[in-house]
C-alpha positions as CSV (number, residue, x, y, z in Angstrom):
1,M,116.7,73.6,161.7
2,R,117.3,71.4,158.7
3,T,119.3,72.5,155.7
4,T,121.2,70.9,152.9
5,I,125.0,71.2,152.4
6,E,127.2,69.8,149.7
7,L,130.1,67.6,151.0
8,K,132.7,65.6,149.1
9,D,132.4,61.9,149.6
10,D,135.6,61.7,151.6
11,Q,134.4,64.5,153.9
12,R,131.1,62.7,154.5
13,A,132.9,59.4,155.2
14,R,135.3,61.1,157.7
15,L,132.4,62.9,159.4
16,L,130.5,59.6,159.8
17,E,133.6,57.9,161.1
18,L,134.1,60.7,163.7
19,A,130.4,60.5,164.7
20,A,130.7,56.8,165.2
21,R,133.8,57.2,167.4
22,R,131.8,59.7,169.4
23,R,128.8,57.3,169.5
24,E,126.6,59.7,167.7
25,K,124.0,58.6,165.2
26,G,124.8,61.3,162.6
27,F,127.2,64.2,162.1
28,S,124.9,67.1,162.7
29,N,126.5,67.9,166.1
30,I,129.9,67.9,164.5
31,I,128.8,70.3,161.8
32,A,127.1,72.5,164.4
33,E,130.4,72.6,166.4
34,A,132.4,73.4,163.3
35,V,130.0,76.3,162.3
36,E,130.2,77.7,165.9
37,A,134.0,77.5,165.8
38,Y,134.1,79.2,162.4
39,L,131.8,82.0,163.5
40,A,133.7,82.6,166.7
41,A,136.9,82.8,164.7
42,Q,135.3,85.3,162.3
43,D,134.1,87.4,165.3
44,A,137.5,87.3,166.8
45,G,139.1,88.4,163.6
46,E,136.7,91.3,163.2
47,A,137.3,92.4,166.8
48,A,141.1,92.3,166.2
49,R,140.7,94.3,163.0
50,A,138.6,96.9,164.8
51,K,141.1,97.1,167.6
52,A,144.0,97.5,165.1
53,L,142.0,100.2,163.3
54,A,141.3,102.0,166.6
55,A,145.0,102.1,167.3
56,R,145.6,103.9,164.0
57,G,147.5,107.1,164.5
58,A,148.5,106.2,168.1
59,L,152.2,106.5,167.3
60,S,153.9,109.7,166.4
61,A,155.7,109.8,163.1
62,A,159.1,109.3,164.8
63,E,157.8,106.3,166.7
64,A,156.3,104.8,163.6
65,S,159.6,105.3,161.8
66,E,161.4,103.5,164.6
67,V,159.0,100.6,164.5
68,A,159.3,100.4,160.7
69,E,163.1,100.4,160.9
70,A,163.1,97.6,163.6
71,V,160.7,95.5,161.5
72,H,162.9,96.0,158.4
73,A,166.0,95.0,160.5
74,L,164.3,91.8,161.7
75,R,163.2,90.9,158.2
76,E,166.7,91.3,156.9
77,N,168.0,88.7,159.4
78,W,164.9,86.4,159.1
79,R,165.8,82.8,158.1
């Protein structure tokens, strides 16, 4: 499918350079790969958020307090 996207001149130049190194006529394949990678990352992020939300309430109040204290202690010594 054809579509129009806005690119900065330097982005277009770099894409054409990369396509030439890959012996490709244009940069459509590179754009398609980038879109696929972006969408996969979005899906992975959504899956991770769903997993984190599903774990909500899995710790008792005492366990949550212990974890919070441990995190606080780590952050105190972080540098």
